[in-house]
N, C-alpha and C positions, 0 to 999 in steps of 0.2 A: 533458529533451529538448524543444526547441521544436516546437510543433505547426504544421502547414502554414498554418493560417489566420492565424498570427501575421504572415506575410509581407505580408498585405493589410490588416492591422488598422488601421494608420495612415491608409491610403487610405479605409477604411470610415468612420472617425471624420470625416474631411474631407467625405465624401459625405453623412453624416447632418447635418452642420453646414449644408450647402448645399441639401439636398433634403428634401422632406417624406417621400418614400418611396424605399427602396433595396432592391434584390434582391441576395441573395448566393447564388451557386451553389457548393456545396462538397460533395465526396463524403464518405461515412461515414469517420470517423477523422481528419477534418481539424481537429476541435476546435471546431466551430461551436456545438454544444449546450452544452458545459461550460466550455471555456476562454474563449471570446469574450464571453459575458455578464459574466463576472467582470472581464475586461479593460476592457470599456466602463464598468463601474461605477466603476473606479478612475481614469478619465480626467477631466481638469479640466472638459471639456464637460458631464459628468454629475455633477459634484460636487453633493451634496445632492438629486439627482434620483432618481426611482424608475422601475424597469424591470419590465415584465410580460412573462414568457416563456410562450408557449402551447405545450403539448405535446399530441399527439393522444391519449395514453393515460395512465390513472392510474399505472400501473406506472412509466412513464418519468418522469412528473412527480415522483413521490416519490423515485425512485432518483437523478435528476439533482440534486434539491435536497439530498439527503443527501451526494452526492459533493462538490458545490460548497461546502457548509458545512464539510466536512472539510478542503477545501483552504485554507479560511480559519482553521482551527483552532477552529471554533465548532460549537455545536449547531444543528440545524435550528430555525428560528424566530427566529434573531437577524438577521444581515444578510441571509441567504438563507432564505426560507420557501417553503411550498407550500400550495396549497388545491385540494382535489378535492371532489366532491359530498359533503356531510355530514361533511367532515373538513378541518380547517385547523391549520397550525402556522406562526404568524407573530406579530409583535409590533410595537410602535411603531418599533422600530429596523430593521424589515425594509425593505430598499430594492430587493431583487430577489425577486419572487414568481413562482413557477412554478405555472401553473394548467392545468387541462384546458380545451379550447377553448370548451366551452359556458359556462364561467363568465365569459368576457369579454363574452358576450352579456348575461349578468345584470348585469354592471358597467355596461355602456353603457345598458341600460334604466333603471337606477337613476340614473345620472349621464351624460347624453348627451354631455357634454364631456370625459369621462374625466379630470376635474381632478386625480385622485390619481396619475396616471401621466404620464410624459414620453416614454417609448419603449415601444412594443408590438412584441415579436418573435414572429413566426410561425415556429416550427420545424417541419421536415419537411412543408412546405406541399405537397410533390408528392403526398402521400397523398390530398389533396383530399377530406377528410372533409366531411360536410354542415355540421358546426358551424364548421369552418375557413372554408368559403365564406361562411357567414352572418356570422361574426365579421369577416371582411375587409370585407364589404359595409357593415356597421354602422360599422366603424372609419373607413372612407372618409367616411361621413356625419359622424362625430365630428370628422374633420379639417376639414370645412367650417365647423365652429363654433370650432375651435382650430387656427390655423395653426402653432403651435409643437409640436403633437403629432407625433411621428415614428413611422413604420412601417418595420420591417425584415422582409422576407419571405425566409426561408432555405429552401433546397431542395437535395436531392441529385440528383434526376432530375426535370426539368420542362422544358417548352418555355418557357424564360425569355425568348425573343424575343417570343412572344405576350403573356406577362405584362408585360413591360417596355413594350410598345407600349400595352397596355390601361391600365396605371397611370401611363404617362409617367415611368418610373423608370429610373435607371441600373442596370446589371448589373455586379457585381464577381464575379470568378471566382477561387476558391482551389483550388489543387492538393490532392490527397489524399496520404496516406502509405501506400502499400501495396506489397506484393511480388507477383510473378506467382503466379497461381493456376491449376493444371492442372484441366481439366474432364474428367470421365469420365462416360459415360452407361451407365445400367443399364436395360435394357428391362423394364418392369413385367410381372409375371405375374398370375395370378388370385387370389393370396393377399390377405387384407386389407391395406390400405396400411400400417397401423401395424406389421404383422408383417414385411412386406418391408423396411421402413425399419429396424426393430430388428435384423433379421438383418445388414443392411448395416453398421450400427454395430458390431455384435459382430465382424464380419469385419475391419473397419478397425482396431479396437482391437488385434487380433492382428497385423495387417500393417504398420501405420503407427505413427509416434510423434506425441505431441502431444495436445492437448484437442480435443474433438469437439462440434460444435453441429449438432443435427438439427432440421429444420423439418417439423412435422406440421400437418395441417389444423386440429385443435381439441383441446379438453381431454380428450375421451374417448379419442382415439388416443394422447395423451401418457401418460395413466394406464396404458393397456394396454402400451405400449412400455416404460414405466418398470418395471412389474411383471415383464414377460418378461425384461428384461435383468438384473434382480436375481436371477431364478431360474437364470441361466446360470453361476453360480459365478465371477463376476468376482473378480479379485484385490482385496485390501483396499485397494490403492493407487489403485483406480479408484472414483470417486464418481459417482453418477447423480442429476442434479438436474432436476426439472420446473421450468419457468419459466412461471408463470401469474399473472394479475392477482389471483386469489382467494387467493394465498398471503400470509402475513405479510411485513412488510418485511424482517425478518431472514432468512426463507427465500428471498426474492427476491435479497437481497444475497449470500447464500451461493452462489447459482447464478451470479452475475455476478462475484464476487470471484476473484482469482488463487488458484491451488492452492498448498498448502504444498509445499515442496521434496520431490521424489520421488513426488508424487501426480499423478494424471491425473483429468480429469472429463469427463462426458458431460452436455451440457445439452439437454434436450428442450423445444422452444419452438414457438410459433405465429409468425405474421408480426410479432408484437410485437418480435421480436429482429432484424428486418431493419434498423431504423434507431433512432436516439436512444440505445438502450442499448449500452454498450460492454462486451462480455464478454471478460475478460482471457484471453489465452493461446490463443485458438482457432487451430488449424492445419488442422483437418478440418471439412468441412461436408457433411452429407447432406441433400439437398433433395427433399421429396416432390413439389414442383412444384404443391402445392395450397394453398388457403386457404379459410376460411369467410367468406361474406358474407351479409348480409340484403338480400333483394330484395322490393320491394313490388309487389303485383299489384292495380292499381286496380279491375279488373273485380270481384274478390272482396273487396276491402277488407282483405286480409291480407298480412302479411310472411311470407316463407319463408326459412329458413336453408338456404343452398345451399353445396355444395362446388364450387369453381370452380378452373380452372387460373390460375395466377399469370401476370402479364405478363413479357415479356422484361426490362423495367426492374427488376421485383421480383427476378427470378432472378439478375440481375447483382448486385443489392445483396446478396442472400443469399450468393452465391459470394464476394463481397469480404470477408466476415467471416473468411475463412480466410487472408487475406493481410495481416493487420495487423502482425505481428511477424516473419514469415519466409515464404518460399515455401510455399504451401498446396495443398490438394487439395479440390475440390468434386465430389462424386458425385451426379449428378442422376438421379432415378428416372424416366427418360424415354428416348426415342430422339432422336438428334440431328435427324433429319428432322422429327419432331413438334415439337421444341422451336423449330425455325425458323418454324413456323407460328403460334406464339403471338402474341397482340396485343402491340404495342410498349409500351403503357402501360395501367394499370388504369383502367377507367372511373370517373369521379368519382361519389361517393356521390349527389350531388344528382340525377343522372339515373335512379337506381334506388331511392331511398330513399322511405320513407313520410314525408310532409311536414306532418303535423298540427302538430307542435311548431314547425316553421319558420314555418308560416302564422300561428300564434298570436303568435310573436315579431314578425312583420311588422305584424300588427294592433296590437300593443302599441306599436310604433314609429310607427304611424299612416300606413303606406304600403301600396301595392299592390306585388306582386312585380316588376312591370316598371319600377318607379321606382328600383330599386337597381341597383348594378353587380354583374354576375355574369359569371364567365368562361364558365360554361355555364348558361343560364337554366333554372329549374325547370320540368319538363314540365307543360303546362296540365292534362292529365288527372289527374295526381297532386294538383295544387293544388285542382282541383274536388272531388275526393273529400275532401280535408282540410277544405275550407270547409263541405261538407255535414255532416261529422261535428262540426265545431266549433259549427255552428248547433244540431245536435241536443244537444250538451253544454251549450248555453246560453252559450258563450263569444263567439259572434259574433251580431250582429243580422241581420235580413233584408237590411240594406244593407251587410253584411260589415264593420261597425264593431265594435270590441271593446266588450263589455258590462262592467259592474262585476264580474260573476262571472268573466269572462275575465281581468280585471286581477288579481283574487285568485288565480286559477289560475296566472297567469304568475309571480306572486311566489314560488310554492312551488318553482319550478325543477325540477319533475319532469314526467314524461310527461303530456300533457293528460288522457287518460282517467283516470289515477289522481288527478291534481290535481282534476278535477271531482268525483270520488267523495269525496275528503278535504274539499272545500269544502262539498258537500252534507251530509256528516256533521257538519261544524261547525255548519251551520244546524239540523240535527236535534237536536244536543246543546243548542243554545241554546233550542230549543222544549221541552226537558225529557226527551229521549230519552237517558237516561244510558248511557254506554258506547258511544255511536254512533261517537265519534271514535277511541276506542282500537280498536274493531273495524275501522274503516276503515284505520287505520294498519297494523294487523297484516295485513289483507287486501291492502293496497297492496304490502308487501314480498313477500308470497307471490306475487302476480300478477306482480311484476317479476322475481323470481329463480327461482321454482320451476319445475321441469319435471315435477313429480309430477301425474299424472292422477287421483289418489285424491280422494275427496270433500273439498271445501274446509273443511267444518266440522271434520272430523277433523284436518286439517293445522293449522287455527287453534288448536284445543285443545292439540295437541302443541307448537306454537310458544310458546303461553302459558306452558309449563313451562320453556322453554329461556332463562332470564333472562340467562345469561352469553353467549349467542350473538351474533354480529355482526348477524344479521337482527333479533333482538328489540331490540337497541340502536338500530338504525336506525328501527324502528317507534316507539320511545320519542322519538327526536329529532323525527320528523314530528308526533307527538301533542303534544309540548311547543311546537313551533313554532306550532301552531294553538291554543295555550292550553288544551289538553286534559289529562286526568289519565291517565297510563299505568297499567295493571294494572286489577284489578277484574273483575267478571263481564262476560261477553260476551253481548249481546242477540241471540240466534240469529234471532229474527224479523226483524231488520234486514239479514241477510246478503243476501237476494235484492234488496231495494230498493237497497242500496248497489251491488251488481253492475249493476243497471239504470242507475244514475247513470253508471257507467264505460262500459257497453256498450249504450247505447240502440239502436244499429244492429244489435244481435245478439239482440233479441227474436225468437223463432222460433216459427212456427206449423206444425202437422203438415200435411204435403202428400204424399199417396201414401205411398211408402216412406221419405221423407225429410222435410226441414223447409225452409220458406222463411223467410229472415231478413228483418228490417225493412229492410235495405239492398238487397234484391232478389236477393241470391245464394241459391243452393240448397245445402244441406248434408245430410249423413247421419250417423247414429250408427253406431258399430261394431255388428256383428251381435250379437244376444242382449243388448244393453245394457239395464240395468234401467229406463232412462227411455224406452225405444223406443216405448211406447204413449202417452206423455204428450202431450196436445193443445197445450200451450204450454210453452216452455223459455226460460231465459235462458242464452245460450252465453257462457262465459268464455274458452274456448280453442279455436282452430280450427287445423287443419293442412291445407295445400294439398297434395294428392297427385295422382298422374297420373290418378286416377279422379274428381277433384274435391275439394270441401271436406269434410273429416272433422271431426266434432265430438269434441273430446278431453275437454272438461270442460264440464258444464252443470248447472243447478239447475232444479227445478220452479218454474214461474211461474204465478201465478193471475191471472185477469182482474181480480179485486178489487184486487190489488197495483197493477196498472197504473192502475186507476181512482183509487186512493188517491194515488199519487205523480205520475201523468202525465195527470191529467184534461184538461188544456188541449190535449194532443196526441191525445186520443181523440175523434174527431168522426164523425158520420154524413155520408157523401158519396154522392151519386148517381153510380152507375157504369154506363156503357153500354159494351157490347162487341159485336163481331161474332163469331158462332159459325160457324166454317167447316164443322163437321159438319152442322149443320141448315140452314146457308145463310140464317140470319136474325139480326136484332139482338136482344139481350137487355138488360134494364135492371133494376137492383136498388139498394136502399140498402145501403151497406157501412159498418161501423164499422171503421176501419183504424188501425193503428199503423205508420207507414211503409208498406212493401209488404205487411205482414201484415194479412189480413182476419180480424178477430176475431168479427164477427157479421154476418149478412145478413138482409134482409127484402125482400119484393117491392116493386116500384115500377111506375108506369104504363108500359105498353109503347109508347105512341106517342112516338116520338123526334123532337126538333127537329133541324133541319139542323146546329145546333151540336153536339148530342149524337152525331149520325152521324159528324161530323168527328172528334170525340174518340175514338169507337169505332174508326174506321179507323186513326187515328194509333196507338192502343194495339196494334191487330192487326198493323200493319207493324213496329212497334218490337219486338214479341215474336218475330216470324218473320224479320225482316231485310229488307234491300232487294231480295232475290231475288224477293219476291212481286210486285214491280212489273213493268209490261210493258216490259222493256228491249228496245230494237231496236238494230240495227247502228248506226243513225244517233245514237241517244242514248248508246251506249257510246263511239262515236268522239268525240262532242262532250265527254263527260266526260274521256276520255283527253287531249284537247287542253287542257282547263282544268287538269288536274293537271300537265301538262307546263309550262303557262304559269306556274303557281304555283311550280314548281321553278326555272324559268329567271329569273323576275322576282318574288320574294316581296314586293318592295316595293310592288307595284301594289295590294295591299290587297283583292284579290277574296275572297269568302267561302271557307271551307274546303270542299274537294271529296273528302276521303277518306271511306270508308264511315261511320266513327264520327262525323265531323263532319256528314255529310249526315243521319244519323239524329238527331243532336242538334238540328239545325235543321229537322227534318221539317215542323214546324208552320208555319214561315215560308214555305217554298217549295212545299210540296204541300198544306198545309191548305186553302187556298182552293179547290182543285180536288176536294176530298172531300165538301163539304157536300151535294151533290146525288147523290152515288154511292150507289146502292141495293143493289147486288149485286156478287159476285165478278166476274161477266161485265162489269159496267160498270167495275170496278177494272181489269180487263185492257185496257180500251179508253181509259184516261186518256191524254191527250196529254203523256206524260212529258218528251219533249224540249222542248216548249214551257214546261212547268213549270220545268225546269232553266234554260232560257234566261232566264226571268223574274227569276232571281237577279242578272243583270248588267244594268246600265243601257245605254243606246244607245252611249255613248262607249266603255265597256268591251268591248261586243260588236264594235265597229269595230276596236278595237285588237287583239283576238283574231284577227279575220279577217285583219288585216294581218300580224301576226307569225306565226300558225300557220294558214294557209288550209286549206280542206277539199280543194282540188285544186291540182294543178301542171300548167302548160301546157307540153307538149313542143315542141321546135323545129318540129315539123310542124304545130303548132296543136291537136293532140289534148289534150283536157282530162281529166286522169287523177286519180282519187281517191287521196288520201294515206291510208295505213293507219297510224294513231297507236297501234295496239295490237300492232304487230309486235314481235317480239323484236329487241332491239338499237336500237330507236328508230324514228322515222317512216320509212316506206317507200312507194315508189310503183313499181308494176309497169309496165314499158314495153317495147315491142318494140325489140330492139337497133337495127334500122335507123333508128328514129326519133331516136336520139341520136348518130348518126354526125356527126363534126365537132365535137362538144362536148368541150372539154378541162376546163372547170371543172364540178366537181360542184355541183349545186343546193344552195342553203342556205336555212334558215328562221330566224326570229327575229333579223332584221337581221344575219345572218351568224354567229350564235352556234352554230347547229346544222346539221351537214350532213344532207342528205336522202339516204338510202340508195336506190339504184336497184336494182330486181330486174329484170334484163335478161332478156327473153323471146325465144323462138324465134318464127318466123312463125306457128306453131300455138299461140302464147301459152303455151308450157311454159317454166318457169323454167330459165335457163341458168347465171346467175351473179348474185351480189349484190356490189355495190361502193359504197364511198363515196369512191372515188378513180378517176374515169374516165380520167385521163391515164395512170395507172399500169396500168390494165386494158388500154388500147389497146396499150401498149408490151410487155405481158407475156402475160397469160392469153389475149388475144384470138387469138393465132396458133393455139393448140390448138382453140379454139372454132371458128374459121373452117374448119379442116381437116375437123372433123366435120360442121358445119352445111352446108358447100358441097356435100357429097355427099348429105346428106339433103334439102336444099331448094335444088336447082340453079337454080330459076327466080327466086330472090331474090338480092339484091345483097349481095355479100360482098367489099368492096374490100380490097386489100392494105394500104392506109394509111387506116384508118378515121378517124384524126384530121383528115385533109384531105378526107374524103368529105362529100357532101351528105346530110342526113337525109332519109328518104323513108318513105312508107307503101305504095309501089308495087313491083310485081315488076320484074325487069330488062327484060322485053319492054315493059311499059307505060312504063318510064322512057325507052325509046328512041323512042317515038312522038312 
């Protein structure tokens, strides 16, 4: 049976011949992932050429490669091959290589022109993974070096108009092949989500025909639902398959393949089954409406695995799995009203992810983030945290240029923390520390994969015995890649130093009931923890909870270890601070590692003006901007600046959000602090003047013109504009003063209406409006009835639109 994408295949070949970049929009089941790449491979235009197909997930990459090879009657690794991290099946005969997205970045770093490839296909680009966005940015750079390199971006659900405009690329549209899918909603109860979903699956198996696909948030829920269903006494004709990336290829293929005649199956999957993978024979879908995502919190420097609601686009994708072969049914564990309130699309990873790996890739490419193409630019706060960490790891210089160590780390193709540890272990091995590299390799796979909070040394010893495990074999590959020798005794004394190389920002010093990390964040150990009284720790694992950071895994750390391996970063610094409790300045010498104070000794008490300035800056940063003497005038001025920045971001004025003001505190407030001797004097600082000093004369004039402080009423009254009012700028004016006005006042050259709060003669609020003409025609009549009786001496014309504005009573107007 011909797949829908075949209808536009010829048009696509023509477009690729004429254009550098082409966008294909095709729903799941159209054949874009499996049929189309093979079709292109067989066209004269691609004779002897090589195609790279990018898939978001390892499971999809391996499964698609296996399927396409079978379509050619070959084994994987001949015409069609695949490569995922630490695993490759290809040969000199391979012309179509399916890879996970991060590998394209590796290829481009090693060969900026991508000379080995003629066409790069981005599959399922709508998922907007961090690696896909980076791979596209670098591929566009490669195209500047090679005009004959072609890019094909394929998506099922994406704003193709926005993408086409950004890439200057044509969009081809393929129809899908699907049957109608009925949607049923099941309101969730308080049972665990896996249990509710498993019960729904069990009921549907009894009530409906066909195979069933269930979407759960993660691996734990899949395991629980799988075990529960097997305990329900299902008939022998019903098979239950988990679908996880951690399964063997044979197990994954069993979940995907068609059932034997007379058999039914239940497939329990995460959002990996939304796209890319075609699971044969699905007629029923049960959707939890949830997925797992990793979100980065720059303030704490940690990632958190969160359960989140899927978007409407994802829900539609999931439901569509039931309509491939016949009319289907999708049961959503949700209410219809709640489903309607879901976000339209899933936020792209680049806005929420940890960016250390991405920032290292950019440094390896030799660019800053703002020099590349992004559909959504990476957040500056996330980039700043990434840069600080890479400098601590030794990968970036003070000038944010990649170092030789950073280049070595980049070549390993693993997470920067672990890469730094492996590279440092390589150095130790070369210095005679036997076993350092093998210990680091084992430690790396544990830190990358393990969720076990038990002591690391015990886990390492256990892993050392599991020589046939995938984890052990991965450690062997890393060790050999660095010319190390796997196996042998493990040097326990190097465990903590190696952890320090990976987590220098997580050196932690005892502070009260918890610990202060080198990156400035605070964390606590669980109650009654064996390490709770240790003065110094190295934290390997953190969990962000509603109460703050919880230390999940840590090792004892000695000052001697830090001195031995981080001597250059341990320095005595003069530290001055203002003590609010005593109301005086204090000064001492501190030996610090990041934010951790390891040792102290007294210093002379007489402070210079520069030291006082530093002390005040530290005091304000710790307590926040609220300690400054904010007045109504300074708050209004700041509100105007933020509104100006929002309306005209291109004007280039400095940032005015609280975090931006704190980050630049030294620049705009520092000069005013040198002569400040007390809290009383701090409360008297000319804060408005300090803020205004951030703008030059021209910018201040532009602000005054676009967003003035006052508005002049038709009567000549000069009235203050409230820029802090709910709903936007507002001015309070007596109603009589705007009689005869049909046009609502505007700000910012007409971009922004000025809301009028119309007042009674006693200056009490009557009505707010941003449309005077409509107010006079409608609501005014009721207001007039009430006000004419309450204020009979004042002017209340029948037709206010034609009346004269006034500040006088009726009697005074007649004189």
